C-alpha positions in Angstrom: 141.7 134.1 88.0 140.7 131.2 85.8 144.3 130.8 84.8 145.4 130.5 88.4 142.7 128.0 89.2 143.6 125.8 86.3 147.3 126.1 87.3 146.5 124.9 90.8 144.4 122.0 89.5 147.4 120.9 87.3 149.7 121.1 90.3 147.4 119.0 92.5 147.1 116.4 89.7 150.9 116.3 89.3 151.4 115.9 93.1 148.9 113.1 93.1 150.6 111.3 90.2 154.0 111.6 92.0 152.5 110.2 95.3 151.1 107.2 93.4 154.4 106.6 91.8 156.3 106.8 95.1 153.8 104.4 96.7 154.3 102.0 93.8 158.1 102.1 94.3 157.4 100.8 97.9 159.9 103.1 99.6 162.5 100.3 99.7 165.9 101.1 101.1 169.2 99.8 99.8 168.9 96.7 102.1 165.7 95.6 100.6 163.6 96.6 103.6 160.8 99.1 103.7 161.9 102.5 104.7 159.8 102.5 107.8 160.1 98.9 108.9 162.4 95.8 109.4 161.9 94.3 106.0 160.0 94.6 102.8 157.2 92.4 101.5 158.1 89.0 100.1 160.2 86.2 101.6 158.8 83.0 103.1 157.3 84.8 106.1 154.9 86.8 103.9 153.0 83.5 103.4 151.7 83.8 106.9 148.8 86.1 107.9 149.1 88.0 111.1 147.4 91.1 109.8 145.5 92.9 112.6 147.5 91.1 115.4 149.1 93.4 118.0 151.9 91.5 119.8 154.5 92.4 122.3 158.0 90.7 122.2 160.4 90.8 125.1 163.9 89.6 125.8 166.6 89.6 128.4 169.4 92.1 128.2 172.4 90.2 126.8 173.4 90.1 123.2 172.0 86.7 122.2 168.6 87.6 123.7 168.5 90.9 122.0 169.3 89.3 118.6 166.6 86.6 119.1 164.2 89.3 120.1 164.8 91.4 117.1 164.6 88.3 114.8 161.2 87.6 116.3 159.9 91.2 116.0 160.9 91.5 112.4 159.6 88.0 111.5 156.2 88.9 113.0 156.1 92.2 111.3 156.9 90.5 108.0 153.8 88.4 108.5 151.7 91.5 109.0 151.6 91.9 112.8 152.0 95.2 114.7 154.8 94.5 117.3 155.7 96.4 120.4 159.4 96.1 121.2 160.0 95.3 124.9 163.4 93.7 124.5 166.3 94.3 126.9 164.5 93.5 130.2 167.1 92.8 132.9 167.1 89.3 134.4 165.4 86.0 133.8 162.8 86.5 136.6 161.9 90.0 135.3 161.2 88.9 131.8 159.4 85.7 133.0 157.1 87.8 135.2 156.4 90.1 132.2 155.3 87.0 130.3 153.1 85.4 132.9 151.5 88.7 133.8 150.7 89.4 130.1 152.9 92.5 129.8 154.6 90.7 127.0 153.3 87.9 124.7 156.5 86.0 124.0 160.3 85.8 124.5 163.0 83.2 124.0 163.8 81.1 127.1 166.3 78.4 127.7 165.2 74.9 128.8 167.6 74.7 131.8 166.4 78.1 133.1 162.8 77.2 132.6 163.2 73.9 134.4 165.3 75.0 137.4 164.7 78.7 137.8 161.0 79.1 136.8 159.6 75.6 137.6 161.8 75.1 140.7 163.4 71.7 140.0 166.7 71.0 141.8 168.2 68.8 139.1 168.2 69.1 135.3 167.5 66.3 132.9 170.7 65.3 131.1 169.2 64.6 127.7 168.4 67.8 125.9 165.3 66.5 124.1 163.9 65.0 127.2 164.5 68.2 129.1 162.7 70.2 126.5 159.7 67.9 126.5 159.5 67.9 130.3 159.7 71.7 130.7 157.3 72.3 127.8 154.7 69.9 129.2 154.8 71.1 132.8 154.9 74.8 131.9 151.9 74.5 129.6 149.8 72.5 132.2 150.8 74.7 135.2 151.2 78.1 133.7 149.6 78.2 130.2 153.0 78.9 128.6 153.7 77.2 125.3 157.3 76.3 124.4 157.5 76.3 120.7 160.0 74.2 118.7 163.5 74.4 120.2 166.4 75.9 118.3 169.4 73.7 117.3 171.9 75.0 119.7 172.7 74.8 123.4 173.8 78.0 125.1 174.9 76.4 128.3 176.8 78.1 131.1 180.6 77.5 131.1 183.7 78.6 132.9 186.4 80.0 130.6 190.0 81.0 130.9 192.8 82.3 128.6 195.2 80.0 126.7 198.0 81.5 128.7 196.4 80.6 132.0 195.8 77.1 130.9 199.6 76.7 130.1 200.7 78.5 133.3 198.1 77.1 135.8 197.5 73.6 134.2 193.7 73.9 134.5 191.7 72.2 131.7 188.6 70.8 133.4 186.4 71.9 136.2 187.8 69.1 138.4 191.2 70.7 137.7 189.8 74.0 138.7 188.4 72.6 142.0 191.8 71.2 142.9 193.5 74.4 141.8 191.1 76.4 144.0 192.1 74.3 147.0 195.8 74.5 146.5 196.0 78.1 145.1 193.1 80.0 146.5 194.6 83.4 145.8 194.9 82.7 142.0 191.5 81.0 141.7 189.8 84.3 140.9 186.4 84.4 139.2 184.5 87.1 137.3 180.7 86.6 137.0 177.5 88.4 136.6 175.0 88.7 139.5 172.6 86.2 138.2 175.2 83.4 137.8 176.4 84.0 141.4 172.9 83.4 142.8 171.4 80.7 140.7 171.3 77.0 141.7 172.5 76.2 138.2 175.2 78.8 138.6 178.1 79.1 141.0 176.4 77.8 144.2 175.4 74.5 142.5 178.7 74.3 140.6 180.8 74.8 143.8 178.7 72.1 145.5 179.0 69.6 142.6 182.8 70.0 142.3 183.5 70.5 146.0 185.3 73.9 145.9 185.1 77.1 147.8 186.2 80.4 146.4 186.9 83.1 149.0 184.4 86.0 148.6 187.2 88.4 148.0 188.3 86.4 145.0 184.9 86.7 143.2 184.4 89.9 141.2 180.7 90.6 140.4 180.8 92.5 137.1 178.6 93.3 134.1 178.6 90.3 131.8 180.4 92.1 129.0 183.2 93.0 131.3 184.0 89.3 132.0 185.7 88.7 128.6 188.4 91.4 128.6 189.0 90.7 132.3 189.7 87.0 131.8 191.8 87.8 128.7 194.0 90.1 130.7 193.9 88.0 133.9 192.8 91.1 135.8 190.9 91.0 138.1 190.2 87.4 137.4 191.8 84.3 135.8 188.5 82.6 135.2 185.0 83.8 134.2 181.4 82.8 133.5 180.6 82.6 129.8 177.9 81.3 127.5 178.8 78.5 125.1 177.7 80.4 122.0 179.3 83.8 122.8 181.3 85.0 119.8 183.8 86.9 122.0 185.6 83.7 123.2 187.0 82.8 119.8 187.9 86.5 119.1 190.0 86.6 122.4 191.3 83.1 122.3 189.5 82.0 125.5 189.0 78.3 126.2 186.1 76.7 128.0 187.0 74.3 130.9 185.5 70.9 130.4 182.5 70.2 132.5 183.7 66.7 133.3 180.9 66.0 135.8 178.2 67.3 133.4 176.9 69.7 136.0 175.6 72.4 133.7 172.2 71.6 132.3 171.2 72.1 128.7 170.1 75.6 127.8 168.3 75.0 124.5 166.2 78.1 123.5 162.6 78.0 122.4 160.1 80.8 121.9 157.9 81.0 125.0 154.4 82.3 124.2 151.2 82.7 126.2 148.8 80.0 125.2 146.0 82.4 124.5 148.2 84.3 122.0 148.9 81.1 120.1 145.3 80.2 120.0 144.3 83.6 118.6 147.3 83.7 116.2 148.1 80.1 115.2 150.7 81.3 112.6 152.9 82.4 115.4 153.6 78.7 116.2 154.8 77.9 112.7 156.8 81.1 112.5 158.6 80.1 115.7 159.3 76.7 114.3 160.7 78.1 111.0 163.1 80.4 112.9 164.2 77.7 115.3 165.0 75.3 112.5 167.4 77.8 111.0 169.3 78.5 114.2 172.2 76.3 115.0 175.4 76.7 117.1 177.6 78.0 114.3 174.9 80.5 113.2 174.1 81.8 116.7 177.8 82.2 117.5 178.4 84.2 114.3 175.4 86.4 115.0 176.6 87.1 118.5 180.1 87.9 117.2 178.7 90.4 114.7 177.4 92.4 117.6 180.0 91.9 120.3 183.1 91.7 118.2 182.2 93.7 115.0 180.1 96.3 116.7 176.9 95.7 114.8 173.4 96.5 116.1 171.1 93.6 117.0 168.3 95.1 114.8 170.6 95.2 111.7 172.2 91.8 112.4 168.7 90.2 112.7 167.5 91.8 109.5 170.5 90.7 107.5 170.2 87.2 108.8 166.5 87.0 108.0 167.2 88.3 104.4 170.1 85.8 104.0 167.7 82.9 105.0 165.0 84.1 102.6 162.6 84.9 105.4 162.2 88.5 104.3 163.3 90.4 101.2 
């Protein structure tokens, strides 16, 4: 009996030693992240202290938003916060309502959307910096929403077509498209997602600015991801709504029609955060600024392509980018 007791004591001691050893190893996976999280200790974001903070991050449903949401989640976790993932909400109004109601604490919004859709202005401000400053000031004063530092890219709306269509139809600008729609209404077919078809800074405003009218039967309302192969094939549409930083355009050889009347406003993204959240967690503001400073047009287009063209997952693409920038290890 004594022998068995001593044997059990030795086994317990051995297990304890092994557990301490495993904890010391940190459980890191081959990508340098912790086995249970988005990234290991270390990196520039570990200098911030959000320990004890419980934050909720949202996003819209398209690729760029999902990537920005995952970048934010993993950045906040690296600084010590516990983060609830509410990314993938469908539609600008839905995610905005989630922010203003307190269901989420933050998400990335675009200046043009904030100014026109959320604040209700009819016309955008042409200068990107002036637009950012105006929307940030008004949204904070009226709604208690802080616009953190803007990123270095403009994901504006655009109308794209294939290189073959440009050669065959002779349409290179939106003025050309307007004239083409008047003379060849059956071929002026457009694919677009529901939101673009109903926004003032989408098709209704675009048609008014350029003076064209597309017959309803020539407009195909489709999921956003369906637009690219549809335009590439010319079926069911020769033209389609796109975002300027979408990586699928280069992969398919699609070309953006020049907005020669500068109708589309700037869509520069910035992390939108409830004012109270920033006051309680001031490091959130600096983390947002650090992320924004590292995001430019080339970077965002490449990140989008890694998901939409290469088949990567937003979580993994975000993690690899954060590691490559030294934000996490």
